[in-house]
KOLVEXDO-305871 format. One line per 4 residues: number of its first residue (from 1); their letters; for each residue x, y, z of N, C-alpha, C, O, CB. Coordinates in steps of 0.2 Angstrom, whole numbers, m for minus. Glycine has a CB too. Example, Ala and Ser with C-alpha at 12.3 -4.5 7.8 and 13.67 -1.06 7.14 Angstrom:
2
1	AS	66:m28:39:62:m22:39:66:m16:39:71:m17:42:57:m22:45  64:m11:35:68:m5:36:64:0:39:67:6:40:70:m3:29
END
This chain:
181
1	MSSQ	65:m80:m199:60:m80:m192:64:m72:m190:70:m71:m190:62:m87:m183  59:m68:m190:60:m60:m184:62:m63:m177:62:m68:m173:51:m56:m182  63:m58:m176:65:m56:m168:60:m52:m164:60:m50:m158:73:m51:m168  54:m50:m170:48:m49:m166:45:m53:m164:45:m58:m167:44:m45:m168
5	PYPP	42:m53:m156:38:m58:m153:30:m59:m156:26:m62:m153:38:m57:m146  28:m54:m161:22:m55:m164:24:m53:m172:30:m51:m174:16:m51:m161  18:m54:m176:22:m52:m184:19:m46:m184:17:m43:m179:21:m57:m192  18:m42:m190:20:m36:m191:10:m36:m190:7:m41:m191:25:m33:m199
9	DPRV	6:m29:m189:0:m28:m190:m1:m29:m198:4:m27:m201:m2:m20:m187  m5:m31:m202:m6:m32:m208:m11:m23:m208:m10:m19:m213:m10:m40:m210  m16:m22:m204:m20:m17:m206:m14:m10:m207:m15:m5:m210:m27:m17:m199  m8:m11:m203:m5:m2:m204:m2:m4:m210:1:m10:m211:1:3:m196
13	QGYA	m2:2:m214:3:3:m220:10:4:m219:12:8:m214:1:9:m223  15:1:m223:21:5:m222:23:5:m216:27:10:m214:20:10:m223  22:m2:m213:25:m2:m206:31:m6:m207:31:m11:m211:21:m5:m201  37:m4:m204:42:m9:m206:45:m11:m199:47:m7:m195:48:m6:m211
17	PGQE	45:m19:m197:46:m20:m193:58:m22:m189:63:m24:m191:41:m26:m193  55:m17:m186:63:m16:m182:64:m8:m183:69:m6:m180:72:m20:m186  62:m4:m185:61:2:m186:58:6:m179:53:7:m177:56:1:m192  65:9:m177:64:15:m170:60:19:m171:61:20:m177:68:20:m168
21	PVPG	54:24:m168:52:29:m169:56:34:m167:60:34:m162:46:30:m168  55:40:m172:58:47:m173:55:49:m167:49:48:m166:57:52:m181  58:54:m162:57:55:m157:55:64:m159:58:68:m162:63:53:m151  48:65:m157:47:74:m160:48:77:m153:52:76:m149:36:77:m164
25	AGDD	42:83:m154:41:89:m151:36:85:m145:33:89:m141:37:95:m155  35:79:m144:30:79:m140:36:74:m134:32:71:m130:23:75:m143  40:74:m134:45:71:m128:42:75:m121:40:81:m122:54:72:m130  44:71:m116:43:74:m109:48:69:m104:48:63:m106:34:75:m105
29	TVKS	50:71:m100:54:67:m97:52:71:m89:53:77:m90:61:67:m100  51:70:m85:51:73:m78:55:67:m73:54:61:m72:43:75:m77  59:71:m69:62:67:m64:60:71:m57:58:77:m56:71:66:m64  61:67:m52:58:68:m46:64:64:m40:66:58:m40:49:66:m45
33	INAG	64:70:m35:69:63:m29:64:67:m22:63:73:m22:83:65:m27  62:63:m19:61:64:m12:67:63:m8:72:59:m9:55:60:m10  65:68:m2:69:67:2:71:60:8:75:59:13:67:72:4  65:55:5:68:50:10:69:44:7:68:38:8:62:48:16
37	GAYM	73:47:2:75:41:m3:70:37:m9:70:32:m12:78:35:1  67:40:m8:63:39:m16:65:41:m22:69:45:m21:57:41:m17  63:39:m27:67:43:m34:62:40:m40:61:34:m41:76:40:m35  59:45:m42:55:45:m46:56:47:m53:55:53:m54:52:47:m43
41	ESQH	57:42:m60:56:46:m66:51:44:m68:48:39:m67:60:47:m70  49:50:m73:42:47:m78:41:50:m83:40:56:m82:36:48:m75  42:47:m90:44:47:m97:38:47:m100:33:44:m98:49:41:m100  37:52:m106:32:53:m109:32:53:m117:33:59:m119:29:59:m105
45	QSYV	32:50:m122:34:50:m127:30:51:m133:25:46:m132:37:47:m127  29:55:m138:23:55:m140:24:55:m149:27:60:m150:20:61:m136  23:51:m154:27:52:m161:22:49:m166:17:46:m164:33:47:m162  23:51:m172:19:50:m176:22:43:m182:24:45:m188:16:57:m178
49	DPAG	22:39:m181:25:35:m187:25:36:m194:22:41:m196:23:30:m188  28:32:m198:27:34:m206:22:32:m210:21:33:m216:31:31:m209  16:27:m205:12:27:m207:3:32:m208:m2:32:m212:13:23:m205  7:36:m203:3:42:m201:1:40:m194:0:46:m192:m4:44:m206
53	NQIE	m1:36:m188:m4:34:m184:1:34:m177:6:31:m176:m6:29:m187  m4:41:m171:m3:44:m168:1:37:m162:m1:31:m162:m9:49:m167  6:39:m160:10:32:m155:11:35:m150:11:40:m152:17:28:m157  12:36:m144:12:36:m137:16:30:m133:14:25:m133:4:37:m135
57	RRQE	22:32:m128:25:28:m126:25:33:m116:28:39:m114:32:27:m132  23:29:m114:24:32:m108:27:26:m102:26:20:m102:17:34:m105  31:30:m97:35:22:m95:37:28:m89:40:33:m89:45:17:m103  35:23:m82:36:26:m76:43:23:m73:46:19:m76:30:24:m71
61	VYED	46:24:m69:51:20:m67:51:25:m57:52:30:m55:60:21:m74  51:18:m54:51:22:m48:55:16:m41:54:10:m39:40:25:m46  61:22:m39:66:19:m36:66:21:m28:67:27:m27:73:21:m39  66:16:m24:64:17:m16:72:13:m14:76:8:m15:55:11:m13
65	KNLQ	73:20:m11:80:16:m7:79:11:m1:82:5:m1:85:23:m4  75:13:5:71:11:8:69:4:7:71:0:12:67:15:7  67:2:2:65:m6:m2:71:m10:m2:73:m15:1:62:m6:m12  76:m5:m6:83:m9:m7:87:m11:1:91:m16:2:89:m3:m11
69	KANL	86:m8:4:89:m8:10:85:m14:12:87:m20:12:90:m1:16  79:m13:14:73:m21:18:75:m26:13:76:m32:16:62:m20:17  77:m26:7:77:m32:3:84:m34:4:86:m40:3:74:m32:m5  90:m29:5:96:m31:7:96:m35:14:98:m40:15:101:m24:7
73	RNWI	93:m32:19:93:m35:27:87:m42:26:87:m46:31:90:m29:33  84:m41:22:79:m48:22:83:m54:18:80:m59:19:71:m46:17  87:m54:16:90:m58:12:98:m61:17:100:m66:17:92:m53:4  101:m54:21:106:m56:24:105:m61:31:108:m66:34:108:m49:26
77	TGVI	99:m58:31:95:m62:38:93:m67:39:92:m70:44:89:m59:40  90:m71:30:89:m77:29:95:m79:29:97:m83:34:86:m78:23  101:m76:25:105:m80:26:110:m82:31:115:m86:30:106:m79:22  109:m79:37:111:m80:44:109:m86:49:111:m90:52:109:m75:47
81	YFLL	102:m84:46:97:m89:47:97:m97:45:95:m102:48:92:m86:45  99:m96:39:98:m103:38:106:m106:41:107:m111:44:97:m104:29  111:m102:38:118:m104:42:117:m108:47:118:m114:48:123:m98:44  113:m102:53:112:m107:61:106:m113:62:104:m116:66:110:m99:69
85	GVLE	104:m113:56:99:m118:55:103:m124:56:103:m128:61:94:m118:49  107:m125:50:112:m130:48:117:m130:54:115:m135:58:116:m129:41  122:m128:57:125:m128:62:121:m130:67:124:m134:70:129:m123:63  114:m129:70:112:m130:76:108:m139:73:108:m143:77:106:m122:78
89	VILG	106:m140:68:104:m148:65:112:m152:67:112:m157:70:101:m149:54  117:m150:64:124:m153:65:126:m154:73:131:m158:75:129:m148:61  123:m150:76:126:m148:83:122:m155:88:124:m160:91:123:m139:85  114:m153:86:110:m157:90:110:m164:87:109:m169:91:103:m154:89
93	LRFI	113:m165:80:113:m172:81:119:m176:86:118:m181:89:113:m176:73  126:m170:85:132:m173:90:131:m174:97:133:m179:100:138:m168:91  125:m170:99:122:m170:107:118:m177:106:117:m180:112:115:m162:108  115:m179:100:108:m184:103:115:m190:102:117:m192:107:98:m185:97
97	FRLL	118:m191:97:124:m197:96:126:m198:104:124:m203:108:131:m194:90  129:m193:105:134:m194:111:129:m199:116:129:m204:118:136:m185:116  123:m192:117:119:m195:123:116:m201:119:112:m203:124:113:m189:127  115:m204:115:114:m211:116:120:m217:115:120:m223:114:109:m212:112
101	GANQ	124:m214:114:132:m219:115:130:m222:106:129:m228:104:131:m229:124  131:m217:102:132:m221:94:139:m225:95:144:m224:99:132:m214:88  138:m230:88:147:m230:87:153:m227:83:153:m227:77:149:m235:84  157:m224:87:162:m220:84:166:m223:80:170:m219:77:166:m218:88
105	GNSF	164:m231:78:170:m233:71:166:m232:65:168:m233:59:173:m244:71  159:m231:67:155:m228:58:158:m223:56:162:m220:60:145:m225:57  156:m222:50:161:m217:46:154:m212:45:155:m207:44:166:m219:37  150:m213:46:146:m206:46:145:m201:54:144:m195:54:138:m207:41
109	TSAL	144:m206:60:148:m203:63:151:m202:65:150:m197:68:149:m202:64  160:m205:65:166:m202:64:165:m195:63:165:m190:67:170:m205:57  163:m196:55:163:m187:50:161:m181:55:163:m176:56:156:m187:42  155:m184:58:149:m179:60:154:m177:67:155:m172:70:138:m182:62
113	YDFS	156:m180:68:161:m177:77:164:m173:76:164:m167:78:167:m181:81  169:m177:71:176:m172:67:174:m166:66:176:m162:70:179:m175:59  168:m164:60:165:m158:58:164:m155:62:165:m149:62:160:m158:55  160:m158:69:156:m153:74:161:m152:77:159:m147:80:150:m154:78
117	HIFV	166:m154:79:172:m153:84:174:m147:84:176:m143:88:177:m158:83  175:m147:78:175:m138:76:171:m133:79:175:m128:79:173:m138:69  168:m131:81:162:m127:84:162:m127:92:161:m122:96:155:m130:80  163:m135:93:161:m137:101:167:m135:104:167:m133:109:159:m145:103
121	GPFN	173:m136:100:180:m137:103:181:m130:108:185:m130:113:186:m139:96  178:m124:106:181:m118:109:175:m120:120:177:m118:125:177:m109:102  171:m124:119:167:m123:123:167:m128:128:163:m128:132:163:m122:120  174:m132:126:175:m139:128:179:m136:136:184:m131:135:180:m145:122
125	GIFN	177:m138:142:180:m139:148:176:m131:152:177:m129:158:188:m140:146  172:m129:148:168:m123:152:162:m128:157:160:m125:161:162:m117:144  160:m134:157:157:m138:162:159:m143:159:161:m143:153:148:m138:164  159:m150:165:161:m156:164:156:m163:159:153:m167:163:164:m156:170
129	DQAI	157:m163:156:153:m168:151:151:m174:157:155:m178:160:158:m170:143  145:m174:157:143:m181:163:144:m185:159:144:m183:153:135:m183:166  146:m193:161:145:m199:158:140:m202:160:138:m200:165:149:m203:159  136:m206:156:131:m209:159:131:m217:155:129:m218:149:123:m203:157
133	GSKS	133:m222:158:134:m228:156:140:m229:155:144:m225:158:132:m229:152  141:m234:150:147:m236:146:151:m230:141:156:m227:142:146:m241:143  145:m232:136:146:m225:131:143:m220:130:146:m216:127:145:m226:125  137:m218:133:133:m212:133:136:m205:137:139:m205:142:126:m214:137
137	VFEL	136:m201:135:139:m195:136:133:m191:135:130:m191:129:146:m194:132  132:m187:142:130:m181:142:132:m174:141:133:m170:146:128:m181:146  134:m171:133:139:m165:132:134:m159:132:130:m156:128:143:m166:124  138:m157:141:135:m150:140:138:m144:135:136:m139:134:134:m147:147
141	STIV	145:m146:132:148:m140:129:144:m140:123:141:m134:122:155:m141:127  143:m147:120:136:m144:113:132:m140:115:132:m135:112:131:m150:109  127:m140:120:121:m138:122:125:m130:122:123:m126:118:118:m142:130  131:m128:129:133:m119:127:133:m118:119:128:m114:117:144:m118:129
145	AMLI	136:m121:114:139:m120:110:132:m117:106:132:m112:103:143:m126:109  128:m123:106:123:m122:101:118:m113:105:115:m109:102:117:m132:102  119:m114:111:115:m107:114:120:m100:114:118:m94:115:113:m109:123  127:m102:112:130:m95:110:132:m93:103:135:m89:101:136:m95:112
149	YALI	127:m99:98:130:m100:92:123:m95:89:123:m92:84:132:m108:90  117:m96:95:111:m93:93:110:m86:94:107:m82:91:105:m96:96  115:m85:100:114:m79:101:118:m74:98:118:m68:100:113:m78:108  122:m75:95:129:m72:88:125:m71:82:125:m66:78:136:m80:86
153	AWGL	122:m78:81:116:m75:75:113:m70:76:115:m65:73:111:m79:73  107:m70:82:103:m63:85:105:m59:84:103:m55:80:103:m62:91  110:m58:86:117:m51:87:118:m49:80:117:m43:79:126:m54:90  119:m54:75:121:m53:69:115:m48:68:114:m42:68:122:m59:64
157	VALC	111:m52:67:103:m50:63:100:m45:66:96:m42:63:97:m56:63  101:m42:72:98:m36:74:104:m30:73:103:m24:74:95:m37:82  110:m31:71:117:m27:68:115:m25:62:117:m20:59:123:m31:68  111:m31:59:110:m29:51:103:m25:51:103:m20:48:110:m37:45
161	RVIF	98:m26:56:92:m21:55:92:m16:58:87:m13:58:87:m23:56  99:m13:62:101:m8:63:105:m5:57:102:0:54:105:m9:69  110:m9:55:112:m6:50:110:m3:41:113:0:36:116:m9:50  104:m6:41:99:m5:36:92:m4:38:87:m6:36:99:m9:32
165	APTY	94:0:42:86:2:44:84:8:40:89:11:37:85:5:52  76:10:38:77:13:33:76:21:37:76:22:43:72:11:27  77:26:32:77:34:33:73:38:30:74:39:24:82:36:32  69:40:35:62:44:35:66:51:36:70:52:41:54:42:42
169	SGQR	63:55:31:64:62:33:60:67:36:62:73:36:66:64:28  54:65:40:51:68:43:45:73:39:41:76:41:55:70:47  47:72:34:42:78:31:38:70:23:40:66:19:51:89:25  31:73:25:24:70:20:22:75:15:19:80:17:17:68:24
173	VSTS	23:74:10:18:76:4:14:73:3:15:67:2:20:78:m1  5:76:1:0:74:m1:0:79:m6:2:85:m5:m5:74:5  m4:76:m13:m4:78:m19:m10:76:m22:m10:71:m26:0:76:m21  m17:81:m23:m25:79:m25:m24:83:m32:m20:88:m33:m32:81:m20
177	WRRQ	m29:80:m35:m30:83:m42:m36:83:m41:m39:80:m38:m27:79:m49  m39:90:m46:m45:91:m45:m48:94:m51:m46:99:m53:m46:94:m40  m53:90:m57:m55:92:m63:m59:96:m62:m62:95:m56:m57:88:m66  m62:100:m66:m69:103:m66:m73:105:m73:m69:108:m76:m70:108:m62
181	R	m78:103:m74:m81:102:m79:m84:109:m82:m88:109:m87:m85:96:m78
END
């Protein structure tokens, strides 16, 4: 089985699969760099294969640094907001379970309290948590932790937007072509 995606064209005489074209005088490479961070390379190649057919190959590569920055910024922002969402869900569950007086002997509840205590611990003691009934607790420290972590995430996203902001040169180029017959 050949590594070619399609079998050779039987109409072309002398075609040999895997044979690389021999570049001729028809090679042309044009490189262009824009001060705004864009880069473009255009390559045109023409040659005659062994069967005498005229073959033309065109390739254009366009690289935009601002688009790369925007993609990186969006990826980092998505990761930050995903982590914030997971943390907010964990802290929200802690708040609801404490408010409803969930059984601390349950393994899931105990694991949730132990894990979330890492994130709530720095905020304990800012406000007094209010006991409601014999088992229920209105934990203000969890609410404060949720707000502070949301503000930290917002600040990180804002910093990311500043660091990966697009760079514009202030120069605008317009090219037009006219054909006369």
